C-alpha positions as CSV (number, residue, x, y, z in Angstrom):
1,X,-10.6,6.3,-14.9
2,X,-7.6,6.8,-17.1
3,X,-7.2,10.1,-18.6
4,X,-4.7,11.4,-21.3
5,X,-3.2,14.7,-21.6
6,X,-5.0,16.3,-23.3
7,X,-8.0,15.7,-21.6
8,X,-9.4,12.6,-24.0
9,X,-10.4,9.6,-22.0
10,X,-8.7,6.1,-22.3
11,X,-10.0,3.3,-20.9
12,X,-8.1,0.9,-18.6
13,X,-6.6,-1.9,-20.0
14,X,-6.0,-5.2,-17.8
15,X,-3.0,-7.4,-18.8
16,X,-3.1,-11.4,-18.1
17,X,-3.4,-14.4,-20.0
18,X,-6.6,-15.8,-21.2
19,X,-8.0,-18.2,-23.3
20,X,-10.6,-16.9,-26.5
21,X,-14.0,-18.8,-26.0
22,X,-14.4,-18.3,-29.9
23,X,-10.8,-19.1,-31.7
24,X,-9.0,-20.1,-28.7
25,X,-6.6,-17.8,-29.3
26,X,-4.6,-16.1,-26.5
27,X,-6.0,-12.7,-25.2
28,X,-3.3,-10.5,-23.2
29,X,-5.3,-7.0,-22.7
30,X,-8.6,-6.8,-21.7
31,X,-10.4,-3.5,-21.1
32,X,-12.3,-5.2,-18.2
33,X,-11.3,-7.7,-15.5
34,X,-13.0,-11.1,-15.9
35,X,-14.9,-12.7,-13.6
36,X,-17.0,-15.4,-12.5
37,X,-15.7,-18.0,-15.2
38,X,-17.6,-15.7,-17.7
39,X,-16.1,-16.2,-21.3
40,X,-13.7,-14.0,-23.0
41,X,-13.9,-13.1,-26.3
42,X,-10.8,-11.6,-28.8
43,X,-11.3,-8.9,-30.5
44,X,-12.5,-10.0,-33.6
45,X,-15.0,-12.8,-32.1
46,X,-16.4,-9.9,-30.2
47,X,-17.2,-8.2,-33.4
48,X,-18.4,-11.0,-35.6
49,X,-21.0,-12.6,-32.1
50,X,-22.2,-9.2,-30.8
51,X,-26.1,-8.4,-32.0
52,X,-25.9,-6.2,-35.4
53,X,-27.8,-3.2,-36.1
54,X,-30.0,-3.4,-39.4
55,X,-31.9,-0.1,-39.4
56,X,-30.6,3.7,-39.4
57,X,-31.4,6.4,-37.0
58,X,-31.8,6.0,-33.8
59,X,-34.4,3.7,-34.1
60,X,-32.6,1.0,-32.1
61,X,-33.2,-2.0,-35.0
62,X,-31.3,-4.9,-33.8
63,X,-31.0,-8.6,-34.3
64,X,-30.6,-10.4,-31.0
65,X,-28.7,-13.5,-31.5
66,X,-30.5,-16.6,-29.7
67,X,-29.8,-20.0,-28.0
68,X,-31.9,-22.8,-29.9
69,X,-32.8,-25.7,-27.3
70,X,-35.2,-27.9,-25.0
71,X,-36.4,-25.8,-21.7
72,X,-39.2,-26.0,-19.4
73,X,-40.5,-23.1,-17.6
74,X,-39.2,-23.3,-14.2
75,X,-42.7,-21.4,-13.2
76,X,-45.3,-23.4,-15.2
77,X,-43.1,-25.9,-17.2
78,X,-44.2,-24.7,-20.5
79,X,-41.8,-26.0,-23.3
80,X,-38.8,-23.6,-24.0
81,X,-37.0,-23.6,-27.3
82,X,-35.3,-20.3,-28.1
83,X,-33.5,-18.1,-25.2
84,X,-31.9,-14.3,-25.8
85,X,-29.3,-15.7,-23.5
86,X,-27.1,-18.8,-23.0
87,X,-28.9,-20.6,-19.5
88,X,-26.1,-21.0,-17.4
89,X,-28.0,-23.9,-15.7
90,X,-27.7,-22.9,-11.7
91,X,-31.0,-19.9,-12.6
92,X,-34.2,-20.5,-13.4
93,X,-35.4,-19.9,-16.4
94,X,-38.8,-18.3,-17.4
95,X,-41.3,-18.5,-20.5
96,X,-42.6,-14.9,-21.3
97,X,-45.7,-15.0,-19.4
98,X,-44.2,-15.8,-16.2
99,X,-41.1,-13.4,-16.7
100,X,-43.6,-10.5,-17.2
101,X,-45.8,-11.5,-14.2
102,X,-42.3,-12.1,-11.9
103,X,-40.2,-9.2,-13.0
104,X,-39.9,-6.1,-10.4
105,X,-41.4,-3.3,-11.2
106,X,-39.3,-0.5,-13.2
107,X,-38.5,2.1,-11.1
108,X,-39.0,5.7,-12.4
109,X,-35.9,7.9,-12.0
110,X,-37.8,11.1,-13.2
């Protein structure tokens, strides 16, 4: 982590030459190092595609971006037409019931 002289936090920036997956614009600096061929977005495209908060206060109300398609649950074969993520093709996809049945138990850190 980098810190400014006045004690404030300054984010480390990575220099390079990337292309925005949204608009095709050139990106020369990012606050993270891209890895694994994941899409990279310029500031404007990132802002326009991130989940939008619709409510005030700390209620956490936001609209999640969803992806439409025709998939089958890897466990039970149920048709899936909407997902909260874009599937990569090399990982299994589960319907909500199978996901709940197979997900690891939550850890209690109290």
